[in-house]
C-alpha positions as CSV (number, residue, x, y, z in Angstrom):
1,X,42.8,21.3,-168.6
2,X,41.5,17.8,-167.9
3,X,37.8,17.7,-166.6
4,X,39.0,15.7,-163.7
5,X,41.1,18.7,-162.8
6,X,38.2,21.4,-163.3
7,X,36.1,18.9,-161.1
8,X,38.7,19.2,-158.5
9,X,39.2,22.7,-158.3
10,X,35.6,23.1,-158.1
11,X,35.0,20.8,-155.2
12,X,37.9,22.5,-153.4
13,X,36.1,25.9,-153.7
14,X,32.9,24.4,-152.8
15,X,34.5,23.1,-149.7
16,X,36.2,26.2,-149.0
17,X,32.9,28.1,-149.3
18,X,31.5,25.6,-146.8
19,X,34.0,26.2,-144.4
20,X,33.5,29.8,-144.8
21,X,29.9,29.3,-144.3
22,X,30.2,27.3,-141.1
23,X,32.5,29.7,-139.6
24,X,30.1,32.7,-140.1
25,X,27.4,30.3,-138.8
26,X,29.4,29.3,-135.7
27,X,30.1,32.9,-135.3
28,X,26.6,33.7,-135.3
29,X,25.7,30.7,-132.8
30,X,28.5,32.2,-130.4
31,X,26.9,35.7,-130.5
32,X,23.5,34.2,-129.8
33,X,24.7,31.9,-127.0
34,X,26.7,34.8,-125.2
35,X,24.5,35.8,-122.4
36,X,23.1,39.2,-122.3
37,X,23.9,40.9,-118.8
38,X,21.9,43.3,-117.3
39,X,23.2,45.3,-114.1
40,X,20.8,47.4,-111.9
41,X,22.7,49.6,-109.5
42,X,21.2,51.4,-106.8
43,X,22.9,54.3,-104.9
44,X,24.1,54.5,-101.1
45,X,22.0,51.8,-99.6
46,X,23.2,48.9,-97.1
47,X,21.4,45.7,-97.4
48,X,18.2,47.1,-95.7
49,X,16.0,44.8,-97.7
50,X,13.2,42.2,-96.8
51,X,15.4,39.4,-98.4
52,X,18.4,40.4,-96.1
53,X,16.0,39.9,-93.2
54,X,15.0,43.5,-92.6
55,X,11.3,43.3,-91.5
56,X,11.1,47.3,-91.7
57,X,12.0,47.3,-95.4
58,X,9.1,47.2,-98.1
59,X,11.0,45.6,-101.0
60,X,8.9,43.2,-102.9
61,X,10.6,43.2,-106.1
62,X,14.3,42.6,-105.0
63,X,12.9,40.1,-102.4
64,X,11.2,38.3,-105.5
65,X,14.5,38.7,-107.3
66,X,16.4,37.1,-104.7
67,X,13.9,34.1,-104.4
68,X,14.6,33.6,-108.4
69,X,18.4,34.1,-108.0
70,X,21.5,34.0,-105.7
71,X,22.0,36.3,-102.8
72,X,25.5,37.1,-101.6
73,X,25.5,37.6,-97.7
74,X,29.0,38.9,-97.7
75,X,29.3,41.6,-100.7
76,X,31.4,44.4,-100.0
77,X,32.2,48.0,-101.6
78,X,35.9,48.3,-101.3
79,X,35.5,51.8,-100.6
80,X,32.6,53.6,-98.8
81,X,31.9,56.2,-101.3
82,X,30.9,56.6,-104.8
83,X,33.9,57.6,-107.1
84,X,36.2,55.5,-105.5
85,X,34.0,52.4,-105.3
86,X,33.3,52.8,-108.9
87,X,36.8,53.2,-109.8
88,X,37.3,49.7,-108.4
89,X,34.5,48.3,-110.4
90,X,35.4,49.3,-113.7
91,X,39.0,48.7,-113.6
92,X,39.2,45.1,-111.6
93,X,42.2,47.3,-109.7
94,X,42.3,48.8,-106.4
95,X,42.3,52.3,-106.7
96,X,44.9,52.8,-104.1
97,X,47.3,51.0,-106.8
98,X,46.7,53.5,-109.4
99,X,46.1,56.8,-107.4
100,X,42.3,57.0,-108.0
101,X,41.3,56.7,-104.3
102,X,40.7,60.4,-103.4
103,X,37.3,61.6,-104.0
104,X,37.1,63.1,-107.4
105,X,40.6,63.3,-107.7
106,X,40.8,62.5,-111.5
107,X,44.3,61.5,-111.7
108,X,45.3,59.8,-114.9
109,X,46.1,55.8,-115.2
110,X,48.2,53.9,-117.9
111,X,46.5,53.1,-121.1
112,X,46.7,49.2,-120.5
113,X,44.2,49.5,-117.6
114,X,41.1,49.2,-119.7
115,X,37.5,49.7,-118.4
116,X,36.2,46.2,-118.5
117,X,33.2,46.8,-120.7
118,X,35.8,47.6,-123.4
119,X,36.7,43.7,-123.5
120,X,33.0,42.9,-124.0
121,X,32.6,45.6,-126.6
122,X,35.7,44.1,-128.6
123,X,33.8,40.6,-128.4
124,X,30.7,41.9,-130.1
125,X,28.5,42.9,-127.0
126,X,26.9,46.2,-127.2
127,X,27.7,48.1,-124.0
128,X,25.4,50.7,-122.5
129,X,25.5,52.8,-119.2
130,X,22.6,54.6,-118.0
131,X,24.2,56.9,-116.9
132,X,26.2,57.5,-113.9
133,X,30.2,57.3,-114.6
134,X,32.1,59.0,-111.5
135,X,35.2,56.8,-112.1
136,X,37.6,59.2,-110.5
137,X,39.6,59.2,-113.6
138,X,39.2,60.2,-117.3
139,X,36.7,57.8,-119.5
140,X,38.6,55.9,-122.4
141,X,36.7,56.2,-125.5
142,X,36.2,52.6,-126.2
143,X,34.4,51.6,-122.9
144,X,30.6,52.1,-124.0
145,X,28.9,52.3,-127.4
146,X,26.5,54.5,-125.4
147,X,26.7,56.5,-121.9
148,X,24.3,58.9,-121.2
149,X,20.8,59.2,-119.8
150,X,19.4,57.8,-123.0
151,X,21.8,54.8,-123.4
152,X,19.8,51.4,-123.7
153,X,20.2,48.0,-125.0
154,X,17.4,48.3,-127.4
155,X,19.5,50.4,-129.7
156,X,21.9,47.4,-130.3
157,X,21.8,45.4,-133.7
158,X,19.4,42.4,-134.1
159,X,20.6,39.5,-132.2
160,X,23.7,41.4,-130.7
161,X,24.4,40.5,-127.1
162,X,24.3,43.2,-124.8
163,X,25.9,44.5,-121.4
164,X,23.7,47.5,-119.7
165,X,24.1,49.1,-116.8
166,X,21.0,51.1,-115.3
167,X,21.7,53.3,-112.4
168,X,19.1,54.3,-109.9
169,X,19.5,57.3,-107.9
170,X,16.5,57.8,-105.9
171,X,18.2,56.5,-102.6
172,X,21.1,58.5,-102.7
173,X,22.3,60.7,-99.8
174,X,20.7,63.8,-101.2
175,X,17.5,62.3,-100.8
176,X,17.5,63.4,-97.0
177,X,18.4,66.9,-97.9
178,X,14.7,67.9,-98.3
179,X,12.6,66.8,-95.4
180,X,9.2,65.2,-96.2
181,X,6.2,66.0,-94.0
182,X,5.7,63.2,-91.4
183,X,2.3,62.6,-92.7
184,X,3.6,61.7,-96.2
185,X,5.9,59.2,-95.0
186,X,5.1,55.7,-95.6
187,X,7.2,54.0,-93.0
188,X,6.6,54.8,-89.4
189,X,9.4,56.9,-87.6
190,X,8.2,55.4,-84.3
191,X,8.9,52.1,-85.6
192,X,12.4,52.7,-86.4
193,X,15.0,50.4,-84.8
194,X,17.9,52.8,-84.3
195,X,21.5,51.7,-84.5
196,X,23.0,52.1,-80.9
197,X,25.3,54.9,-81.8
198,X,22.6,57.0,-83.0
199,X,20.6,59.3,-80.3
200,X,16.8,59.0,-80.5
201,X,15.9,62.3,-81.7
202,X,13.1,63.4,-83.8
203,X,15.3,64.0,-86.8
204,X,17.1,60.7,-86.5
205,X,13.8,58.7,-86.8
206,X,12.6,61.0,-89.5
207,X,15.6,60.3,-91.4
208,X,15.7,56.7,-91.2
209,X,11.9,56.6,-92.1
210,X,12.6,58.7,-95.1
211,X,15.3,56.6,-96.2
212,X,13.4,53.5,-96.1
213,X,10.8,55.2,-98.2
214,X,13.4,56.1,-100.8
215,X,14.5,52.5,-100.6
216,X,11.1,51.3,-101.5
217,X,10.8,53.8,-104.2
218,X,14.2,52.4,-105.5
219,X,12.7,48.9,-105.5
220,X,9.7,50.3,-107.6
221,X,12.3,51.8,-110.2
222,X,13.8,48.1,-110.3
223,X,10.6,46.7,-111.2
224,X,10.1,48.9,-113.9
225,X,13.7,47.9,-115.3
226,X,12.8,44.2,-115.0
227,X,9.4,44.5,-116.4
228,X,10.9,46.4,-119.5
229,X,13.3,43.4,-119.9
230,X,10.3,40.7,-119.8
231,X,8.4,43.0,-122.4
232,X,11.2,43.0,-124.8
233,X,11.1,38.9,-124.4
234,X,14.8,39.2,-123.4
235,X,14.5,37.8,-119.7
236,X,15.3,34.0,-120.8
237,X,18.4,35.3,-122.4
238,X,19.8,37.8,-119.6
239,X,21.6,37.4,-116.6
240,X,20.5,40.0,-114.1
241,X,22.7,41.5,-111.4
242,X,21.5,44.0,-108.7
243,X,24.0,45.8,-106.0
244,X,24.3,49.0,-104.3
245,X,27.3,51.4,-105.1
246,X,28.2,51.2,-101.3
247,X,26.4,51.6,-98.1
248,X,24.6,54.4,-96.4
249,X,23.3,57.2,-95.9
250,X,22.9,58.4,-92.5
251,X,26.1,59.5,-90.5
252,X,28.7,56.8,-89.8
253,X,27.7,54.7,-92.8
254,X,28.9,56.2,-96.3
255,X,32.3,57.4,-96.3
256,X,33.1,55.2,-93.1
257,X,34.7,51.5,-93.5
258,X,32.2,49.9,-91.2
259,X,29.5,47.4,-92.2
260,X,26.9,50.2,-92.7
261,X,29.4,52.1,-95.4
262,X,31.0,48.9,-97.2
263,X,28.6,46.0,-97.1
264,X,26.2,45.9,-99.8
265,X,23.4,43.9,-101.3
266,X,24.1,41.9,-104.2
267,X,21.8,39.4,-106.1
268,X,22.3,37.4,-109.2
269,X,19.7,35.7,-111.4
270,X,20.3,33.5,-113.8
271,X,17.7,32.3,-116.6
272,X,17.2,28.6,-117.1
273,X,19.3,28.8,-120.4
274,X,22.3,29.9,-118.5
275,X,21.7,28.1,-115.0
276,X,25.2,26.0,-115.6
277,X,26.6,29.5,-114.8
278,X,24.9,29.9,-111.5
279,X,26.9,29.2,-108.5
280,X,23.9,27.8,-106.7
281,X,20.2,27.0,-107.2
282,X,17.6,29.7,-107.2
283,X,16.8,31.3,-103.9
284,X,20.0,30.2,-102.3
285,X,22.1,32.5,-100.1
286,X,25.9,32.3,-100.2
287,X,28.3,33.4,-97.5
288,X,31.3,33.7,-99.9
289,X,33.3,37.0,-99.5
290,X,33.0,39.2,-102.6
291,X,34.0,42.6,-103.3
292,X,33.7,45.1,-106.0
293,X,37.2,44.6,-107.4
294,X,36.1,41.1,-108.3
295,X,33.1,42.6,-110.6
296,X,35.5,43.1,-113.6
297,X,37.3,39.7,-113.8
298,X,34.0,37.9,-113.1
299,X,32.0,39.7,-116.1
300,X,35.0,38.5,-118.3
301,X,34.7,35.1,-116.8
302,X,31.1,35.0,-117.7
303,X,31.4,36.0,-121.1
304,X,34.4,33.6,-122.0
305,X,37.1,36.5,-122.2
306,X,40.4,36.0,-120.8
307,X,41.0,38.0,-117.5
308,X,44.2,39.9,-118.1
309,X,46.9,39.4,-115.6
310,X,47.1,43.1,-114.2
311,X,43.6,42.9,-112.7
312,X,43.7,42.4,-109.0
313,X,40.2,41.0,-108.4
314,X,39.2,37.5,-108.4
315,X,36.5,36.1,-110.6
316,X,33.7,34.5,-108.3
317,X,31.3,33.3,-111.3
318,X,32.1,31.8,-114.9
319,X,34.9,29.4,-116.2
320,X,37.7,31.5,-114.6
321,X,36.3,31.4,-111.2
322,X,39.1,31.5,-108.4
323,X,39.1,29.7,-105.0
324,X,37.0,32.0,-102.4
325,X,38.5,34.8,-100.6
326,X,39.4,34.6,-97.1
327,X,39.4,38.4,-96.8
328,X,38.0,41.7,-98.4
329,X,40.4,44.8,-98.2
330,X,38.8,48.0,-97.7
331,X,40.2,51.7,-98.0
332,X,39.1,55.3,-97.5
333,X,41.2,58.4,-98.2
334,X,39.9,61.9,-98.7
335,X,36.2,62.5,-98.7
336,X,35.0,65.7,-100.6
337,X,36.9,68.5,-98.6
338,X,38.3,66.5,-95.7
339,X,41.4,64.6,-95.7
340,X,41.6,61.2,-93.9
341,X,43.3,57.8,-94.4
342,X,42.0,54.4,-93.3
343,X,42.7,50.7,-94.5
344,X,40.6,47.8,-93.3
345,X,40.2,44.2,-93.9
346,X,37.2,42.0,-93.2
347,X,36.9,38.3,-93.1
348,X,33.5,36.5,-92.2
349,X,33.8,37.2,-88.4
350,X,35.9,40.2,-88.1
351,X,36.8,43.7,-89.1
352,X,40.0,45.3,-88.7
353,X,40.6,49.0,-89.0
354,X,44.0,50.9,-89.3
355,X,43.6,54.7,-88.8
356,X,46.4,56.5,-90.3
357,X,44.9,59.9,-89.1
358,X,43.9,59.2,-85.5
359,X,44.3,62.7,-84.6
360,X,40.9,63.5,-86.2
361,X,37.4,62.8,-84.7
362,X,35.1,60.6,-86.6
363,X,32.5,63.3,-86.8
364,X,34.7,65.9,-88.7
365,X,32.6,68.5,-90.5
366,X,31.7,67.4,-94.1
367,X,29.3,70.1,-95.9
368,X,27.4,67.4,-97.9
369,X,26.9,65.0,-94.9
370,X,25.8,67.9,-92.5
371,X,22.8,68.6,-94.9
372,X,20.9,65.9,-93.3
373,X,19.1,66.9,-90.4
374,X,20.0,63.7,-88.6
375,X,23.4,64.4,-88.5
376,X,23.0,68.1,-87.2
377,X,20.8,66.7,-84.3
378,X,23.4,64.1,-83.4
379,X,26.0,66.9,-83.0
380,X,23.7,69.2,-81.1
381,X,22.4,66.4,-78.8
382,X,26.1,65.6,-77.9
383,X,27.0,69.2,-77.4
384,X,23.9,69.3,-74.8
385,X,25.6,66.2,-73.0
386,X,22.6,63.8,-74.0
387,X,24.6,61.2,-75.9
388,X,25.7,58.1,-74.0
389,X,29.2,56.6,-74.2
390,X,28.6,54.9,-77.4
391,X,26.9,57.9,-79.2
392,X,29.6,60.1,-78.0
393,X,32.6,58.1,-79.6
394,X,31.7,59.9,-83.1
395,X,32.7,63.2,-81.7
396,X,36.1,61.8,-80.2
397,X,39.5,61.2,-81.8
398,X,39.9,57.8,-83.2
399,X,42.0,55.0,-81.9
400,X,45.0,53.7,-83.8
401,X,43.6,50.5,-84.5
402,X,39.8,49.1,-84.2
403,X,38.6,45.4,-84.2
404,X,35.0,44.3,-84.4
405,X,33.4,40.7,-84.2
406,X,30.6,41.6,-86.5
407,X,28.8,38.4,-86.0
408,X,28.3,39.3,-82.3
409,X,28.6,43.0,-82.5
410,X,26.7,44.1,-86.3
411,X,26.7,47.7,-85.3
412,X,30.5,47.6,-84.5
413,X,30.4,49.6,-81.4
414,X,32.6,47.3,-79.1
415,X,36.3,47.7,-80.4
416,X,38.3,44.7,-79.2
417,X,41.7,46.1,-80.4
418,X,42.9,46.5,-76.8
419,X,41.2,43.1,-75.5
420,X,44.1,40.7,-74.8
421,X,41.7,37.8,-75.6
422,X,41.6,38.8,-79.1
423,X,45.4,39.6,-79.6
424,X,46.0,36.8,-82.0
425,X,43.3,37.9,-84.2
426,X,44.4,41.7,-84.1
427,X,47.7,40.7,-85.1
428,X,46.6,38.4,-88.0
429,X,44.2,40.9,-89.4
430,X,46.9,43.6,-89.0
431,X,49.4,41.8,-90.7
432,X,47.0,40.8,-93.8
433,X,46.1,44.6,-94.0
434,X,49.9,45.3,-94.0
435,X,50.4,42.6,-96.6
436,X,47.8,43.7,-98.8
437,X,49.0,47.2,-98.8
438,X,52.4,46.2,-99.8
439,X,51.2,43.7,-102.6
440,X,49.7,46.7,-104.2
441,X,52.1,49.5,-103.7
442,X,49.4,51.4,-101.8
443,X,49.7,55.1,-103.1
444,X,47.6,56.5,-100.0
445,X,50.9,56.6,-98.1
446,X,51.9,59.5,-100.2
447,X,50.4,63.1,-99.1
448,X,47.9,64.3,-101.7
449,X,49.8,67.4,-102.5
450,X,52.6,65.4,-103.5
451,X,50.5,62.9,-105.1
452,X,49.0,65.3,-107.3
453,X,52.6,66.7,-108.3
454,X,53.5,63.2,-109.2
455,X,50.5,62.9,-111.5
456,X,51.6,66.2,-113.5
457,X,54.7,64.4,-114.4
458,X,54.1,60.6,-114.7
459,X,51.4,57.7,-113.9
460,X,50.8,57.2,-110.3
461,X,50.9,53.6,-110.9
462,X,54.3,53.7,-112.6
463,X,55.5,55.9,-109.8
464,X,54.7,53.6,-106.7
465,X,56.6,50.8,-108.9
466,X,59.6,52.3,-109.2
467,X,62.9,53.0,-106.8
468,X,61.7,56.4,-106.3
469,X,58.9,55.0,-104.1
470,X,60.6,53.6,-101.0
471,X,57.6,51.8,-99.9
472,X,58.6,49.6,-97.0
473,X,60.5,52.4,-95.5
474,X,57.7,54.8,-95.7
475,X,55.2,52.1,-94.5
476,X,57.2,51.8,-91.5
477,X,57.4,55.4,-90.7
478,X,53.6,55.6,-91.4
479,X,52.9,53.0,-88.8
480,X,55.1,54.1,-86.3
481,X,54.0,57.6,-86.6
482,X,50.1,56.6,-86.4
483,X,50.5,54.3,-83.4
484,X,49.7,57.0,-80.7
485,X,52.7,55.7,-78.9
486,X,54.6,58.4,-77.0
487,X,57.5,55.9,-76.6
488,X,58.3,56.1,-80.2
489,X,58.9,59.8,-80.1
490,X,62.6,59.4,-80.6
491,X,62.0,57.4,-83.7
492,X,59.3,59.7,-85.0
493,X,61.7,62.7,-84.4
494,X,64.2,61.0,-86.5
495,X,61.7,60.6,-89.3
496,X,61.6,64.3,-89.5
497,X,65.3,64.4,-90.6
498,X,65.2,61.9,-93.4
499,X,66.1,62.7,-96.9
500,X,62.9,61.4,-98.2
501,X,60.0,64.1,-98.0
502,X,57.1,61.5,-97.5
503,X,58.9,60.1,-94.5
504,X,59.5,63.6,-93.1
505,X,55.8,64.1,-93.5
506,X,54.9,61.2,-91.5
507,X,57.4,62.2,-88.8
508,X,55.5,65.6,-88.7
509,X,52.3,64.1,-88.8
510,X,53.5,61.7,-86.1
511,X,54.3,64.7,-83.6
512,X,50.7,66.2,-84.6
513,X,49.0,63.0,-83.4
514,X,51.0,63.1,-80.0
515,X,50.2,66.6,-79.5
516,X,51.4,67.9,-76.2
517,X,53.4,64.7,-75.8
518,X,55.6,65.6,-78.7
519,X,56.7,69.1,-77.1
520,X,60.5,67.9,-77.1
521,X,60.0,67.8,-81.0
522,X,59.5,71.5,-81.2
523,X,62.8,72.5,-82.6
524,X,62.6,69.7,-85.2
525,X,59.2,71.0,-86.1
526,X,60.4,74.8,-86.5
527,X,63.1,73.3,-88.9
528,X,60.7,71.9,-90.9
529,X,58.5,75.1,-91.5
530,X,61.2,75.7,-94.3
531,X,60.9,72.2,-95.7
532,X,61.1,71.9,-99.5
533,X,57.7,69.9,-99.2
534,X,54.5,71.8,-98.7
535,X,52.9,69.1,-97.3
536,X,55.6,68.8,-94.4
537,X,55.4,72.7,-93.7
538,X,51.8,72.6,-93.1
539,X,51.8,69.5,-91.1
540,X,54.6,70.9,-89.0
541,X,52.7,74.5,-88.6
542,X,49.7,72.4,-87.6
543,X,51.5,70.4,-84.9
544,X,53.4,73.7,-83.7
545,X,50.0,75.4,-83.1
546,X,49.2,72.5,-80.9
547,X,52.2,73.1,-79.1
548,X,51.4,76.7,-78.7
549,X,53.4,78.5,-81.4
550,X,50.8,80.5,-83.5
551,X,52.7,83.5,-84.5
552,X,55.4,81.7,-86.6
553,X,53.2,79.5,-88.5
554,X,50.8,82.2,-90.0
555,X,53.2,83.1,-92.9
556,X,53.2,79.3,-93.7
557,X,49.6,78.7,-93.7
558,X,48.7,82.0,-95.8
559,X,51.5,80.6,-98.3
560,X,50.1,77.5,-98.8
561,X,46.7,78.8,-99.0
562,X,48.1,80.6,-102.3
563,X,49.4,77.4,-103.6
564,X,48.5,76.7,-107.3
565,X,48.3,73.1,-106.2
566,X,44.8,72.9,-105.1
567,X,45.4,70.1,-102.6
568,X,48.1,72.1,-101.0
569,X,45.6,74.7,-100.4
570,X,42.9,72.5,-99.3
571,X,45.4,71.2,-96.8
572,X,45.8,74.5,-95.3
573,X,42.2,75.2,-94.8
574,X,41.9,71.7,-93.2
575,X,44.7,72.8,-90.7
576,X,43.0,76.1,-90.1
577,X,40.0,74.6,-88.9
578,X,41.7,73.6,-85.5
579,X,43.2,76.9,-85.1
580,X,41.6,79.6,-83.3
581,X,39.4,82.7,-84.7
582,X,42.2,85.0,-84.9
583,X,44.3,82.8,-87.3
584,X,41.4,82.3,-89.3
585,X,40.4,86.0,-89.6
586,X,44.1,86.9,-90.7
587,X,43.7,84.1,-93.3
588,X,40.1,85.2,-94.4
589,X,41.1,87.7,-97.2
590,X,43.3,85.0,-99.0
591,X,40.5,82.6,-98.4
592,X,37.9,84.8,-100.4
593,X,40.5,85.6,-102.7
594,X,41.0,81.6,-103.3
595,X,37.3,80.8,-103.8
596,X,36.2,84.1,-105.4
597,X,36.1,82.6,-109.0
598,X,35.6,79.1,-108.2
599,X,32.4,77.0,-108.7
600,X,30.3,76.6,-105.4
601,X,30.7,73.1,-105.6
602,X,34.3,72.6,-105.3
603,X,36.0,71.1,-102.5
604,X,38.2,74.2,-102.1
605,X,35.0,76.6,-101.8
606,X,33.2,74.2,-99.7
607,X,36.3,74.3,-97.0
608,X,36.8,78.0,-97.3
609,X,33.0,79.1,-97.0
610,X,32.9,76.7,-93.9
611,X,35.9,78.7,-92.5
612,X,34.7,81.9,-92.9
613,X,31.2,81.0,-91.3
614,X,33.2,79.9,-88.3
């Protein structure tokens, strides 16, 4: 072989090695240039922070973080409770499109819907979660490098970018379950500015003051996380985000789709190195509407990872950010042992709420909520006749629709739904809610007993996109049946004869909502006691009880309590709560049998024990 050929081969080989070296070096550069991202997540607190204008709050750390970063004035949890809210965050999807909206339901989702940290992990990020999960579905193996109380970014490889979550639970609702002595409080109960819907009781003032103490404690925990980042020399390479997982925590906040349940504090801080990714200068306050469904695509956008088409959120930061939202969409379904169904929408001025179970009162007893002294004192004050009109609403049945101007009425006590001056706004917001529900194939229109049965056979996500789910027809039946309009009774009765069990359910529920105004539907409801669907049978039985028929419905309730489907048994217990002591006494042996071998914290056990205590 000629020397020239040998030299050529050697030259080509050296060029090849150089290109490989460049590629490896570029990969290293890419990794070092990828921002670390640190999330600090507190639990159960609305924007009761100094940086949001709350003069009663003591939050120096978060106030300083806001001065160094960007504060979002209109940030929202899509659901007012942890599991449903976190299901939204981790997937970039509305839980109502996957069937994961009911509190701790654990329904399955398709494999292609990935938890967003998995995308970061596949691009070289070290992903850690310390440590709350609570995603309302099973956790895929690929999401986290670490997920535990010991999980920490410090365990990554040298130079490896990280995404880390630190969850702070000190402000959680449970912090009110043990009352601190007044002399140990740092916030003066006498200086609390009470919401207009809360009665001025010692317990209410004390709980508010204790809650603000817990928010101050939370702020101190945030300080420790940020200090640790500084001491590790990582602050200049790390984007920091802080938010709360939903609002809270006194009654009418957490679990309710009002401002106090869904509006959250959210602050993002960008170091100098990544200021080009910031949406505004430090110490800015933005009024852009953002919600939890947007967090997953935003994280992918910030890290240069393509946002998958299936995600329903909209990135509000990074290279793939979208135009600002006009609305955020909100939902609330079963909370622990109590069934409910609410859909809502919020723009920058108004909040619209559609109540799909308006026969229920707002203050429907829920064991965990009632552990707070303030909640008990509110109920007792109402029973003593000491509550004014606004404070009494919580203990009354809901209207079919609610509309609030949050700019003029931040505590949302003046319902404008029946005000003719706001008819156009009402129609616009109603249509937006309806269109959104249709766009996502809202699975919440299916009663949970049926929903859990579907989950045993297939993914709810797939079912609601199949021909088996006649969404538009079901949605029409649900809207008519929950309108509380007795002139619609004939159409509601027609729903009870439909071949689709979900439509029959809404027909039966419509009769229940109308109560004594549905007396002409009695015979149709009696027929439904033999329906193939247990959801329909229970709802018809409850409606017949309201119409004075108690003897014939007891066997239906007993049979339903014995169901192997936990949601059917739970629904029967919920129906029993509105019935007289003789009905409950007759069902007590079965209730005891149902809960005997259960853990005390299960929803069935809570509901059953409460029934026996009534």
